[in-house]
N, C-alpha and C positions, 0 to 999 in steps of 0.2 A: 504494500500500499504506499502511496506517495506521501511525502512529507508536506503537510499543509501549514506548517509554521511559517510565519512572516516576521520580518523585522522592518518597521517603518521609522526611519530616521532615529534608530536606537530604542524604539518601542517595540518589545516583542509580544507576539500574540500566537495562540495555538492554532489560529486559522485566519483567513484574510476577511472574514465576514464580520463587520462591526455594525452596531446600530449607530445611526446618525443622531446628532444633537436635534431632538424634537420631542413631541409628546410621549414616545415610548421609553425616553430616558429621564423622565421628569422626577422619579423617585427611586430611592434605594430598593424598595420592593420590586419595581419593574426591572431594574438593571440585574438584580440578583435572579429574578425569575428567567431573564434572558440568558444569563450565563449558565443557569441550570439546564436550559434548553440546548445549549451548545454554541451560542455565539462567541466568537473569539475576543471581541472587545466592544466597547461602547463609548460614545462621546456624550457626557452628561449634558442635559438640557441647559442652555445658556444661563449663566449666573451674572448678576450685576445688581444694580438697585431694584429690588422686586417691584413689579408694576401690577395693575389690576387688568385682567384679561376680560373680554367680552364674553357674554353667555353663548350667543350664536356665533361659531367661529370656523367651521369646516364646511366645504362644499366639494362636489365631485363632478366631473364630466364623464358621463356614460356614453359609450358610442357603439351603435350597431349591436347592441345586446351584451356588450362587455361592460361590466361594472368597474368604476374607477379607472377608467383609461387615463384620466388626469385627476389631480387632487389639488384643491385650493385651500389655503388657510389664512386667517387673519390673527392668529394666535401670536403673542409676543414672547419675550423671554420668561424666565421663571417668575411665578407669582407667590413663591414661598420664601421665607427668611433666609438669609445667607447661612446663618448658623444652623438651621435645620438641614440644609443641603450638605453643609461640611460634615456634619455628624454622620449623615447617611454615606457619604462618599467614604469617609474613614472606615465605617463598618463594612461596607461592600468590598473595599480593597483588602481589608483584613481577611475576609472570608474567602475571597478569590484572588490570591496573591499572583496567579500565573496569568490572569486575564488582563488585557489592556484597558486601562481606565484613564480616558483623557477627558478633561473638562473644558467646556466651551466658555468663553468669557466675553463680555461686552460692557464697557464703560465709556464715559465721556473721554474725548480725546485730550486727556491731561495727563502728564507724566506721573504725578503723585497718585492718581487714581489707578493707573495700571500697575505701579509698584505695590500698592497696597493689596489689590485684589490677588495679583500673582503670589505674593508671600503667603497670604492667608490659605489660598487654595493648596499651594504646594505643601504647606505644613501638615496637611491630613494624609499626605502619602500618595499623590497621584503619579501617573506614568508620564503624563504630558499635558500640554495646554493647547487649545485651539482658539485662535482669535476670531470672533465673528464679525467679519466685515461684509457680510452678504445679506442679512435679513432686509428685504425690500420694503417693509411696511411697519407702521407704527413707531418703531425705534428710529428709522431713517428720518422721520419728521422731527426727531429730537436730536439730529446731528450725528447719529450712531448707525451701526448696520451698513446698508449699502451707501448711505450718505457719505461715509468715510471710505467704504470700499471703491467708490468711483473716483477717488482722488488719489492718484499714485504716490504723491508725495506724502499725503497723510497717512496712507498704508505703511510706507517705509518708516515714517517717524514713529508710529504707534508700535510697530513691530520692534523697533529698536528699543523703545521704552520698556516693552515687556520683557526683551531679551536682557536688558540691564539688571532685572530682578530675578529672572528665571533661573532655576537649576535644572530643570527637565526640558526636553525638546518642545519647541514651539512650532505649531502648525498654523498656517494663515488660511482661513477659509475665504474664498473668492466669490464675488458677486458676478453672475452672468449678465447683469443689466448694465453692459458696458460695450463700447465699439470693439475694442481689442483687449481680450483678457490677458494676453501675455505681457502687456505693458505693466498691468498692475502686479502680475506675478514676478516680474523682473524687479519691481521696487519692493515687493515683500522679501525677496532674496537679498537686495541690497540692504535691507533692514536687519537681516540676520535670521530669516526664516529658516528652520531646519527641514521643513516640508511644507507643501501647500495641499489644500483640499478644495475640491470643486466637482460640481457647481452647487452654490445656494440656490434658493428658489428664484423663479422668474416672475416679474410684475404680471399680474393677471386679474381679470374679473371672470369668475366661473360662468356667470350667465344672468339673465334677466327673466324673472317670472312675467310671462306675457299677459297673464290674467290680472295680476295685482300691480304689476310694474315695479315691484320691489327687486333690488338686486339680490343675488344669490352668493353667499349668505346675506341677511340684512339683520340689522340690530335696531329694533324699534322703528323700522321704516327707512333707515339710512344704511347705506353700504360704503365700502372702501375697497381699494385694490388690495389684493393679498399676494401670497408667494405660491407659485405653481410648481407642482412636482409630479411624480408618478410616471408610469410608462411612457406617457406622451413626450416627456422632456429628454428621454434617453438619447436620441440622436444629437441633440444641441449639447449635452453634457459630454458625450463620447468625442464629439469633434473638438470642444475646448480642451479636453484632457490631452488629446493628441497634439493640438496646437502647442501646448505647454511642454509636452514631452519632447517634442522635436526642436524646441528652442534651446540652443546649447547655453544661452546666457541665463537660463533658469537653473537647469541641472540639479534640482533637489527632488527627493521622493515625492510621489503624488498619491494622495488618497481619493479614489474616485467616488463620485457621488452623483446620482440623478437618474431615477427610473430603473434601478437595478431591481429585477424581480426574480431571477433565477441564476443557477450557477453558470449557465451560458452567458448571461449578461456580464457576470463577473469576469468570466474568462476574456470577453471582449475588451473590458476595460483595462484589464492587466496587460493584454497584448498591445493595447494602445498606450502603455506607459505607467499605469497605476501599480503601485506595490501592494495595494489592498483596497477594499471598497467599503463603503458606508451605505446602509439601507434604512429607509424609513417607511415609505407609503406600503410597500409590499408587507411588511410587518403589521402596519395598522389594518390592513385588508384581511390578512389571513392569520395573524398571531405569530407568536415567537417560534412555534414549532416548525415553520417553514425552513428554518436553518438546516434541519435534519436532512431534507432533501437536497439542499444546496450542497451540504458537505459530502453526502453520498455521491452525487452527480459529479462533483469536482474530482473526487477520489477516482471514480471510474474513468473519467475522461483522461486524467493524467496517466493512469495505468495503461489505458489503450494507446496513448501516444508515447509511452515509454519514457515519460518524464518523472525524474526522481523527486523534485521539489517544485512546488508551486511557484516558488520565487523566479524559477527559471522562465516562466512565462512573460515576466514584466518587460515590456518594450519590444517584444519580438516582431510586431508588425508596424512600428513606428516608421521604419524605413520605406514601407510601402505607402505611406500617407504623405503625399507631396502637394504640388500646386497644379492647377489647371494647365499651366504653361509647359509642364514637364510630361504630360500625358502623350502617348504615341498616337498621332493622328492617322497613321496607316494600320492601326490595329482594327480588325473588323469581326464582328459576330453577326449572325443572322438567326431569324426565328425558324424552327421547324416544328410542324404540328404532327403528333403522333395519333394516326387515325384509329389505332387500337383502343386509345384511352380517351380521345376526344369525345365528349357528349353532345357536340354540335349545339351548344347554347348560343353561339354567335357573339358572345361578349367581346372576344378578341376582334372579330370583324368589325363590330360597331365602334370599338374604341380606336381601332386603326383608321377606319373610314372617316370618322368624325373628327378626331383629334390628333391623328398622327400622320402616317405617310401613304395611306391608301394602297397597301401592298399585299393585303389578304383578300383573295378571290373566293367567292362562294360558287362551287361547281357542282355539276351533277354527272354521275358516272353512268355507264351503259344500262345498269340496272335501275336507274331512277334514284338512286341514293345521293343525297346532297352531302358534300364535304367541303372542308376548307383547305386551301393551299396558299402557301406564301410565295410571292414572286421574289426570289432571293436577290435578284439583280436590283431591285428597288428597295429592299429592306435596309434601313440604316441601323439596325441593331439597337433600337431605343430601349427595349425590354418591357414596353407597355403591355403588349399582348400577353406575356408570361405573368405579368403582375395581376392583371384583371382576371386571368383564367382561374376558375374555382377548383380545378382538378390538378393535383400535383402530378407532374410528369407528363402532362398532355402537350405541353409546349416546352421545348428546349432551346435555350440560346447557345448556338453552336459557333466555335470559333473557325473562321475560314482564313486560308492564307492568301494574301494577295500578292505575294511575291516581291513585296517592297521592303526596303529596309526601314527600321524604326525612325520616325521623324516627329519630334515634338514641335509646339508652336515656338518655343524659344530657340530650338535649333534651326528652325525655318528662317526666323528673323536674322539670326547670325549669319546663315548661309546667304540670305538676301544682301546684307551688308557686304560680305566678302565678294558676291558676284558684282555688285555695283562698283566695287573698288578694283575689279578685274582680276581677282584671285582665281586662278585655275582650280584650286582645291575646293572651290564651293560645290556643294552637292548638286546633283541633277535637279531634285526637288527645289532647292533655293534658286536655281537659275530659271526653272519654269515659273516659280512665283514672280520673278521679276518680269 
C-alpha cells in the first residue's frame, strides 16, 4: 500500500486530505470527529475578534438534478470567544498529536494585532498558521479578508508581521477575486510565506426568488454577496493553482482548495502542483465519512500506478500546462461516431449544425436505417459532439497525423520575423504565413 503521508512546508500529516477553514472546523468537537473519521489535518475556522453571524447564511445552486453543484455562504469568522477556541485547539492537538492542526487567522492590518494573535495561538501548540486574506464578504467591508488580499503590498506587509512573531510555518490563503493571483502569491512569498493556499471563495449571489424577489439567502428581506465554492469552482481553482505552481518566482508549497469532492479531484490538484488539499463543501454535503472513500480510492490509484508515495504526484503535470501561444497549431483530432454504440439521439448533429462547424451528416443506408457520419475533412476537432453525447464511447476524438512538423503561434511569429529579415533558416510555415 502506498504511503499517503505528506509534509506541507514542515507540517506533517498522515494523508493529504485536510478540512478547510470553514463551518466544519468551527469547534473542537467537530475537528476531533473529523480526525476520528480519518482526515489527515484541519484548518481551524478563522480566529480574530469574534463577530455576530446572521441567522440565514447558506444557499446552494442545484443544477440539472445535482444537489449542491455550487455553494454560497455569507457566514463570517468565528463568533465564539478566542479563549474558548484556544482551549479546544489545545485539547484537540493533545488528543491527536499526529494530525495536522493549522489555525486560520484574520485581524486588522496592524503589526501589533498580528503579533498578539500569533503568539496566543501558537502558545496552545498548533502545527501552523493560515493567514486569511481571501474572505470576500463581511470582513472585507471592514478592511480585512479579500480587501487585504487584493492589495499585494498589504499581503506582503501582513505576512511579514505574522512571520516576525511566528515560530511555526505560515501559510497565506489567497483570494481568487483578483486579476492575476500570481502577483499576490509572489508578494506573500516576499513577505516570508512558507506556503500558500488557494483558492478562497468567489464573490457571488446564489440567486433571486422570482416569487418574493428576495435574494437567496436573505436576512429579513435584505441580501448581500457571499462566497461561492463547491464543485462549480473547481476549474477556476485548478487553473489558479497551476498558475502559481509554474511561476518560479513563487516556489513554495501549495495547499489546493476549491471544489474538491473526490480522490480524483485531489489527484488533479496534486498533479498541478499542490502538496495537499483542503475540502469543505463535500464534507458539508455528505459528512466527514467521505474521507474513507477518498483514502481508499487514492491508495488504489497509487498502487495501480506503481507509485510508492503520494508526494510523488506533486507537480507532475505542471510542465504540460502552458500558454495558448505554445500550443501546436498543426496538431489535429477528428470525431468518429461508433455506430454500434450510437443511439441516434441526434444531439451531436444538432450541436454541430447549430453551433459548431456543420460537419455531421444524417444519412440513410440501403435498409432505410438512419445513421450519423462525420465529414472528417471538415471537422475541426472542437470536441463539442463528444461533450453533448449522452453515451460514453459513442463518439471518439481521434488523433490524425497531418504530416506536418509541430508549429506553435509563438514559433510562427518568430519564423515570420526571420523570413522578413531574409533568414533562410525560417521554416516553411513561417514563410507561407508571410
